[in-house]
N, C-alpha and C positions, 0 to 999 in steps of 0.2 A: 712318643715322637719317633719317626722313622730314622734309622741310622744311615748316614751317607757313606757311599763306597766310592773310592777313587780307583779307577782301573790302573793297572801297572803300566809303567812306561815301556815302550817297545824295546825289546832286547837287542834289536838290530836297527840302530838309528839311521844307518846309511841306506837301508832298503825297507821302508815301511810297508811296501806292497807284500812282503813276506809274512806280515802279521795275520793271524787268523781272523781278527776283527778290526775293522777300520772305524775309529771313533770320530764323530764330529767334535769340534772344539767345545761346543756348549755341553755336549754329553760327557765329555772327559772331566769337566769340572765337578759335576754332581750327578750321581746315580743313586736311586733310592731302592731300598728293599721293598718287596711287596709281592702280592699274588696276582698273576696275570692269567688270562684265559684267552685262547685263540679259537674262534669258531670258524672252522675251515669251510671250503666251498664244496659244491656237489649238487647245486640246484635244489630242486624240490625235496629230494630225500634228505639233504643236509639240513634244510630248514626244520624238518620234523625230528631228525636225530638230535639236533642241538636243543630242542625243547625238552627232551628227556634229560639231557645233560644238566641244563639249568634247573630243572625240576628236582633232580637228585641233589645238586649242590644246595638248593634251598632247604631240602629236608634235613640235611646234616649240618645246617647252619653256616655254610661257607659262602653263600651268595653275597651277603653284605660285606664280607671281608675282601672281596675282589677289588684291587686297585686299578686294574686296566683290563679292558676287553677289546680285542682286535677281531676283525671278521672280514670275510670275503665271500662273494657270490651268495649262495643260499643261506650261509651263516649270517650274512648281513641283515637278512629279513628278520631273523630271530633276535639279533642284537638290537635292531631298530625298535622292535616292539618292547623289549626290555628297557631300552633307554627312555622311551616315551612314558612308561609307567613307573620309572624309578623314583622320581621326585614326588609326584602327587598321587600316584595310584597304589603302589605297594605299601602295605602296612606291616612293619616288622615288629615282632614280639619275641624277645630272647633269640634274636638272630635269624628268625624264620618269618618269611612273608606269609601271613595267614590267608591272604587272598590271592596267592600266586596263580592258582588255577583260573580264577575268574578274570584276572587282569592280564595274564600273559599266555597261558595255555589255550584258553577258549578262543581268543581272537586268532591265534595262529592256526588252530584246528579248523576254525570257520573258513579261513583263507584257503586252507588245504582242500576242504570239501568243495569250495567254490571253484577252485582250479580244475578239479576232477569233473565237475558238472559242466563247466565251460568247455573243457577239452572234448567231452563227449558231445556237447551241443553243436560244436563247430562242424564235426563230421556229419551229424544228422541234418544240420541246416544245408550243407553242401549237397547231400543226397536228395533232400526235399526240393531244392531249387532245380537240380538236374532232372528230377522226375517231372517237375512242372513244365520244364522246357522240352519234355519228351526226348531226352538224350538217351543214347545207347547205354544200357547198364554196364557197370564195371565188370570186367571179366569176359565180355563178349566181343569178339572181333568180327566185324561185319564181313570183311573179306573172307575169313575162314568159313562163316556160315554160307556165304554165297558159293564158295568153292565146294562145300559139302553137298549143297543142293545140286550144283552143276554136275557132280560126279555120279549122281543117281542114274540108274538105267532109264533110258527113254527121255532124258532131259537134254535139250539142245542149248538152252540159254536161260538165264535168270535176269529179270528186269525189275526195276522199281522196288527194290528190297528196302524195307524199313523195319527197324527194331526199336521198341520203346517199352518202358516199364508201365504196367497197369497198377501195381502196388509194389511194396518191398519184397513180395514173395512171388509175384507173377510177372511174366514178360510176354509181350505180344509181338507178332511178326506178320507183315503183309508182303506179298511178292507176286509177280507175274511170271508164270512158268511157261516156256515154249518147249514143246517136245513132241514126240511121235505118238504118245499115248497119255491118257489121263486116268486110266483105270489102275487101281492098286498102287497109287503113288505113296511110297513109304516115308512121307515127311515126318510123321510122328516118331518113327524109329530113329531118325537122325537128329531131330531138333531137341526133343525133350531130354534124352539121357545126357547129351553132351553140353547143352547150354541152358536147360531148364525152361525152354520156350514151350509153353503149353497152349497158348491161345494163337491160332493161326487163321489167316484169311488169304488163301491162295487161289489165284485164278489161273486157268490153264488155256493154252492155245496150241493146236496142232498144226 
């Protein structure tokens, strides 16, 4: 049976705010000895870190001796899985849960892998939708491309400039060039090194 501990009375009764700990009246009457564990926050990484903490506590036989577990943020995910498995899932023998890996570790690791896949899929989905809409690829500024073409010798104006992705590795460009000459136009030297635009359909008018 756990021993009860009564906290000491404040040494300065005239100014209780100076006490290092403020006790609620219900807590003042009865405090219990025991082992407590706090699973701190930190999001995704904390969730995985605390799996290792609980795993080690189980290996050394301390897991069933915990009286209280508090948690916040990512630690709450790990604590929630442990709580769900505590009564009906975990099978303790000599203070060690023999099925701890199957009941606690594997579900959390599966969640971790699912989060990584989901995180990567969101970016891929956005890129796919943008490609299907023939949007300008990320990292290419249409105004800069138009200015670079306009600065070439013999170019007076650039009209109807359109840039869109053909695939994840290829980018296409169409434009109408107005200038004094159409021979030896160095579009390749400008477009491909700077923006990776390899497919071009340029029309010229003098």
